[in-house]
C-alpha positions as CSV (number, residue, x, y, z in Angstrom):
1,M,0.2,-0.1,0.0
2,A,2.9,2.3,-0.8
3,G,0.6,4.4,-2.6
4,A,-1.7,5.2,-0.1
5,I,-2.0,8.2,2.2
6,I,0.1,6.9,5.5
7,A,0.4,9.0,8.2
8,A,2.0,7.3,11.4
9,G,1.2,7.8,15.1
10,V,-2.1,8.7,16.8
11,G,-1.1,12.3,16.5
12,A,-1.5,11.9,12.5
13,G,-4.4,9.9,13.6
14,Y,-5.7,13.2,14.9
15,A,-4.4,16.2,13.8
16,G,-2.8,15.0,10.4
17,M,-6.2,14.3,9.4
18,S,-7.2,17.5,8.5
19,W,-6.5,17.5,4.9
20,W,-9.5,15.1,4.3
21,H,-12.3,17.5,5.2
22,G,-9.8,20.6,4.6
23,R,-10.5,21.9,7.8
24,D,-8.8,21.9,11.7
25,A,-9.0,18.7,13.7
26,T,-6.7,19.5,16.2
27,A,-4.6,16.8,17.9
28,A,-6.0,15.2,20.8
29,P,-4.1,14.2,23.8
30,A,-3.0,10.8,23.4
31,T,-2.1,8.3,26.4
32,R,-0.5,5.6,24.6
33,A,1.5,4.7,21.2
34,G,-1.5,4.0,17.9
35,P,-1.3,2.2,15.1
36,A,-0.2,3.6,11.4
37,V,-3.2,5.2,9.9
38,V,-3.5,4.4,6.0
39,V,-5.9,6.1,3.8
40,G,-6.8,4.5,0.1
41,D,-6.1,7.1,-2.5
42,G,-8.1,5.5,-5.3
43,V,-5.0,3.8,-6.9
44,Q,-3.1,1.6,-3.7
45,G,-6.6,1.6,-2.0
46,P,-10.1,2.5,-2.1
47,L,-10.2,6.3,-2.3
48,G,-10.9,7.8,1.1
49,M,-11.4,4.9,3.1
50,A,-9.1,4.0,5.9
51,W,-7.2,0.5,6.3
52,V,-8.1,-1.6,9.3
53,P,-5.2,-4.0,9.6
54,G,-6.9,-6.9,11.5
55,G,-5.7,-8.8,14.4
56,E,-6.9,-10.4,17.8
57,F,-8.3,-8.4,20.1
58,L,-10.8,-8.5,23.5
59,M,-14.3,-8.1,22.0
60,G,-16.8,-6.6,24.4
61,S,-16.5,-5.6,28.0
62,D,-16.3,-6.4,31.4
63,H,-16.1,-2.8,32.6
64,K,-18.5,-1.5,35.3
65,L,-20.4,0.2,32.4
66,A,-20.8,-2.6,30.7
67,Q,-24.2,-3.7,30.0
68,S,-25.1,-7.2,30.1
69,N,-25.1,-7.9,26.5
70,E,-21.5,-6.8,26.4
71,R,-20.2,-9.3,28.7
72,P,-17.8,-11.0,28.8
73,A,-14.9,-9.9,27.5
74,H,-13.6,-12.5,24.6
75,K,-10.6,-12.6,22.2
76,V,-12.0,-12.5,18.2
77,R,-9.6,-12.4,15.2
78,V,-10.6,-10.4,12.5
79,D,-8.8,-10.2,9.1
80,G,-8.0,-6.6,7.9
81,F,-10.3,-4.7,5.6
82,W,-11.0,-1.3,4.4
83,M,-13.5,1.2,5.8
84,D,-15.5,4.2,5.5
85,R,-13.9,7.1,7.2
86,S,-17.1,8.5,8.1
87,H,-20.7,7.8,7.8
88,V,-22.6,7.3,4.5
89,T,-23.7,11.3,4.2
90,N,-26.5,12.9,2.7
91,A,-24.6,14.0,-0.4
92,Q,-23.4,10.3,-0.7
93,F,-26.8,9.0,0.0
94,A,-28.2,11.6,-2.5
95,A,-25.8,10.3,-5.4
96,F,-27.3,6.9,-5.1
97,V,-30.7,8.0,-5.3
98,R,-30.2,10.0,-8.2
99,A,-28.4,7.4,-10.1
100,T,-30.7,4.5,-8.8
101,G,-34.0,6.1,-8.2
102,Y,-34.2,4.1,-5.1
103,V,-37.2,4.5,-2.6
104,T,-36.5,4.2,0.8
105,T,-38.6,2.0,3.3
106,A,-39.6,5.3,5.4
107,E,-40.7,6.7,1.7
108,R,-43.1,3.7,1.4
109,K,-46.2,2.8,2.6
110,L,-45.9,0.8,6.0
111,D,-45.4,-2.9,5.4
112,W,-47.6,-4.9,8.0
113,E,-45.8,-8.1,7.6
114,A,-42.6,-6.2,8.6
115,I,-44.1,-4.2,11.6
116,G,-46.3,-7.4,12.9
117,V,-43.8,-9.6,14.3
118,Q,-42.4,-6.8,16.3
119,L,-45.9,-7.0,18.2
120,A,-47.2,-9.1,20.7
121,P,-49.5,-11.7,19.2
122,G,-52.9,-11.2,18.5
123,T,-52.0,-7.1,18.3
124,P,-54.8,-6.1,15.5
125,K,-53.7,-4.5,12.3
126,P,-54.3,-0.7,12.2
127,P,-56.5,0.7,9.5
128,D,-55.0,1.3,5.8
129,S,-55.6,4.8,6.8
130,D,-53.0,4.8,9.3
131,M,-50.7,2.8,7.4
132,V,-48.6,5.7,5.8
133,P,-45.1,6.7,4.8
134,G,-42.7,8.1,7.7
135,A,-40.6,7.4,10.4
136,M,-39.6,7.1,13.9
137,V,-38.2,10.4,15.2
138,F,-37.0,12.0,18.6
139,V,-39.4,14.3,19.8
140,G,-38.0,14.9,23.5
141,T,-40.3,15.9,26.3
142,P,-40.7,19.4,27.9
143,E,-39.8,18.1,31.3
144,Q,-37.9,15.2,33.4
145,V,-39.9,11.8,32.9
146,P,-38.9,8.2,34.2
147,L,-36.7,7.0,31.4
148,D,-38.3,3.5,31.5
149,D,-40.7,4.3,28.5
150,Y,-39.1,5.6,25.1
151,S,-42.5,5.8,23.9
152,Q,-42.3,9.2,25.7
153,W,-39.7,10.7,23.7
154,W,-40.1,8.6,20.4
155,A,-43.1,9.0,18.0
156,F,-44.1,8.0,14.2
157,V,-44.0,10.9,12.2
158,P,-45.6,10.7,8.8
159,G,-43.4,12.2,6.1
160,A,-40.0,11.6,8.3
161,D,-37.3,10.2,5.8
162,W,-34.0,10.7,4.9
163,R,-34.6,14.1,3.2
164,H,-36.6,15.2,6.1
165,P,-35.2,13.6,9.3
166,Q,-37.7,15.2,11.7
167,G,-40.9,15.5,9.6
168,P,-42.1,16.7,6.8
169,A,-40.8,20.5,7.2
170,S,-37.5,19.6,8.1
171,S,-34.6,20.0,5.9
172,I,-31.1,18.6,4.8
173,E,-30.4,21.6,3.0
174,G,-27.2,22.7,4.4
175,K,-26.2,19.3,5.9
176,D,-24.6,17.5,2.6
177,D,-21.5,16.3,5.3
178,H,-23.6,15.1,8.1
179,P,-24.8,11.3,8.5
180,V,-27.6,10.4,6.2
181,V,-30.4,8.8,8.5
182,Q,-34.0,7.5,8.6
183,V,-32.5,4.6,6.5
184,S,-33.5,0.9,7.4
185,Y,-31.2,-2.0,7.3
186,D,-32.6,-3.0,3.5
187,D,-31.7,0.7,2.2
188,A,-28.0,0.3,3.7
189,L,-27.7,-2.8,2.1
190,A,-29.3,-1.4,-1.2
191,Y,-26.6,1.4,-1.3
192,A,-23.8,-1.1,-0.4
193,K,-24.7,-3.1,-3.2
194,W,-24.5,0.1,-5.3
195,A,-21.3,1.4,-3.9
196,R,-19.6,-2.5,-4.4
197,K,-19.2,-2.6,-0.7
198,R,-20.7,-3.9,2.4
199,L,-21.8,-3.6,5.6
200,P,-19.2,-4.6,8.4
201,T,-19.8,-7.2,10.7
202,E,-20.2,-6.6,14.4
203,A,-16.8,-7.9,15.1
204,E,-15.2,-5.9,12.4
205,W,-16.9,-2.9,13.8
206,E,-15.4,-3.1,17.1
207,F,-12.3,-3.9,16.2
208,A,-12.1,-0.6,14.2
209,A,-13.7,1.4,16.9
210,R,-11.5,0.8,19.2
211,G,-8.6,2.3,17.0
212,G,-6.1,-0.2,18.4
213,L,-6.7,0.6,22.0
214,E,-6.9,-2.7,24.0
215,Q,-10.3,-2.2,26.3
216,A,-10.3,1.5,26.6
217,T,-13.5,2.4,27.6
218,Y,-13.9,4.9,24.5
219,A,-12.8,5.1,21.1
220,W,-10.1,7.8,22.4
221,G,-9.1,6.3,25.7
222,D,-10.4,6.0,28.9
223,D,-11.4,9.8,30.1
224,F,-14.7,10.7,28.2
225,A,-13.5,14.6,28.1
226,P,-9.8,14.6,28.2
227,Q,-8.9,18.3,29.7
228,G,-12.3,19.2,29.1
229,R,-12.9,18.6,25.6
230,L,-15.9,16.8,24.2
231,M,-14.8,14.3,22.0
232,A,-18.1,12.6,20.0
233,N,-21.4,14.1,19.0
234,V,-23.5,13.2,22.6
235,W,-26.3,14.5,24.4
236,E,-23.5,16.1,27.2
237,Q,-23.5,18.9,24.5
238,K,-26.9,20.4,25.1
239,G,-26.6,21.3,28.3
240,Q,-30.0,19.8,29.5
241,R,-31.2,16.7,30.9
242,F,-32.1,13.8,28.8
243,P,-34.8,13.2,27.1
244,I,-35.7,17.5,27.8
245,V,-35.8,19.7,24.9
246,K,-36.7,23.4,24.6
247,T,-39.3,23.0,22.1
248,V,-40.8,19.7,22.0
249,V,-40.5,18.4,18.0
250,S,-43.9,17.9,16.4
251,A,-44.5,16.4,13.0
252,Q,-44.5,19.7,11.2
253,A,-41.3,20.8,13.3
254,G,-38.0,21.4,12.1
255,G,-36.2,19.5,14.7
256,A,-34.4,20.2,18.0
257,V,-31.4,18.1,18.1
258,G,-29.5,16.1,15.7
259,T,-26.6,15.0,14.0
260,S,-23.5,17.1,13.4
261,R,-21.0,16.8,9.9
262,T,-18.7,14.2,9.7
263,G,-15.3,15.1,11.0
264,T,-16.4,17.6,13.6
265,F,-14.3,15.6,16.4
266,P,-11.2,13.9,16.2
267,A,-10.6,10.6,14.3
268,N,-9.6,7.7,16.1
269,G,-6.4,5.8,15.5
270,Y,-7.3,4.1,12.7
271,G,-8.4,7.7,11.2
272,L,-12.2,6.7,11.3
273,Y,-14.4,9.5,12.3
274,D,-17.6,9.4,14.4
275,M,-17.1,5.9,15.3
276,T,-19.1,6.5,18.7
277,G,-21.7,9.5,18.9
278,N,-23.7,11.3,16.1
279,A,-25.7,8.5,14.9
280,W,-26.0,4.9,15.3
281,Q,-24.7,2.6,12.5
282,W,-26.1,-0.7,11.0
283,V,-23.8,-3.8,11.0
284,A,-24.5,-7.0,9.4
285,D,-25.3,-9.2,12.0
286,W,-28.7,-10.6,13.7
287,Y,-28.7,-9.6,17.1
288,R,-28.7,-11.7,19.8
289,S,-28.4,-10.3,23.5
290,D,-26.2,-13.3,24.5
291,V,-24.0,-14.0,21.7
292,F,-20.9,-12.6,23.9
293,V,-21.6,-15.7,26.2
294,L,-21.7,-18.1,23.2
295,Q,-18.8,-17.2,21.4
296,A,-16.8,-17.0,24.5
297,R,-17.2,-20.7,25.1
298,S,-15.2,-21.2,21.7
299,A,-11.4,-21.5,22.1
300,S,-11.0,-19.7,18.6
301,V,-13.6,-17.1,17.4
302,V,-12.2,-16.1,13.8
303,N,-14.0,-13.6,11.7
304,P,-17.3,-13.9,13.2
305,T,-20.3,-13.1,11.5
306,G,-23.0,-13.7,14.3
307,P,-26.0,-16.2,15.2
308,A,-28.5,-17.4,12.7
309,K,-31.2,-15.5,14.3
310,S,-32.2,-12.7,16.5
311,Y,-33.3,-13.4,20.3
312,D,-33.5,-10.7,22.7
313,P,-35.5,-11.4,25.9
314,E,-34.7,-8.0,27.4
315,D,-36.8,-5.8,25.1
316,R,-40.5,-5.8,26.8
317,G,-43.3,-6.5,24.9
318,V,-41.4,-7.4,21.7
319,P,-41.3,-11.3,20.9
320,V,-38.0,-12.6,21.7
321,D,-37.0,-13.9,18.4
322,A,-38.4,-10.9,16.6
323,P,-36.0,-10.1,13.4
324,K,-33.5,-7.3,15.0
325,R,-30.2,-6.3,13.4
326,V,-27.2,-4.9,15.4
327,I,-26.7,-1.1,15.5
328,R,-23.5,0.0,17.2
329,G,-21.9,3.5,18.1
330,G,-24.5,5.2,19.8
331,S,-25.7,8.7,18.7
332,F,-26.2,12.3,19.6
333,L,-29.0,11.1,22.1
334,C,-26.7,9.1,24.2
335,N,-26.1,9.8,27.6
336,V,-25.0,9.0,31.2
337,D,-28.7,8.8,32.2
338,Y,-30.0,6.9,29.7
339,C,-27.8,4.7,27.2
340,L,-24.1,5.2,27.5
341,S,-23.8,3.8,24.1
342,Y,-21.0,6.1,23.2
343,R,-18.4,3.5,24.0
344,P,-16.8,0.7,21.2
345,S,-18.4,-2.4,23.4
346,A,-22.1,-0.8,23.2
347,R,-24.4,-2.5,21.1
348,R,-28.2,-2.9,20.7
349,G,-30.7,-4.7,18.5
350,N,-33.2,-2.7,15.9
351,D,-35.6,-4.0,13.6
352,P,-34.3,-4.1,10.2
353,F,-37.2,-2.2,8.9
354,N,-37.2,0.8,11.3
355,P,-35.8,3.7,10.1
356,M,-35.0,6.4,12.9
357,S,-33.6,9.7,13.3
358,H,-30.3,8.9,15.3
359,V,-29.6,5.6,13.1
360,G,-27.1,5.6,9.8
361,F,-24.4,3.4,8.4
362,R,-20.8,2.9,7.3
363,L,-19.3,0.5,4.5
364,V,-16.2,-2.0,4.3
365,A,-14.5,-3.3,1.7
366,D,-12.5,-6.4,1.8
367,A,-8.7,-6.2,0.6
368,N,-9.1,-8.7,-2.3
369,D,-12.6,-7.4,-3.7
370,W,-11.5,-3.8,-4.0
371,K,-10.3,-3.4,-7.5
372,R,-7.6,-0.9,-8.6
373,P,-9.4,1.5,-11.6
374,S,-8.0,0.6,-15.4
């Protein structure tokens, strides 16, 4: 990969990456030596993708902040791969839609077959008049509420989609370099096919998110805000307790909180931006809450691709075998009071047909699959 752009060390992984966006990315404090950063130049690697060298690491966590679905930490090995340096952006997704005419899940009439499997047996089908295009939007609350019922701050908003993440009156104008959100798992797969890439496995994603830091609490180290500096787009920036917003979002509102432009915060040790915070990221695997327990029983776990089907007894009111795909990385909504998912080991299952205003994706490419342009 001699022709690729190479910058050695953590310092280059932070400050030395500012060329990519043409803006400053002031070096973050580094507490330990980091890997070399290798970025494809379109000749010796896919343009704008970072090389993740692969290797053995401890997947999951036994940290005091870890949830049960992150335990136990266990050895896993992955091969090297190329990864998008940021989430797929609004501009990139718009190019895909222009080229293909693709219509996203949120822009189609609701599919009862996809929705019904996520509900308790016997749940009646809503009238056809309610089965309209739309998506789930964070609407917040005007005052503090108990955090045991997310329906208080989430709502299905007719007309919400990737162009209108908070509802029909919202817009992505001026946000070309923000992560695309309101995309389902199927939407991510469709984009990946067009881009000739794929979604990362859960193991690949976590290896990449750690940036060479073995079992660090965060993607940048063990201090949430080194020297008082925030390192990711999470709720702590909002200056108010979750899920309070100053103005509750309605179906016609423009949105209260949301994504930031990719690259706003420093890259990790592999040159990857926003591996935690900003927007959750779809990965390829089916979600099982106990998959790490099962993997830990094996003497050798190499390039795992996840379980054969979903299993989640912890999601109240949802059948334990309802289809779910893994999402990783947390989002602008994650906070110390509620989910704490801006950690590399944090994981969650999500309905693959459920676009949301805080879920996006990034892609990877295998070393052997990338072909140098002729």
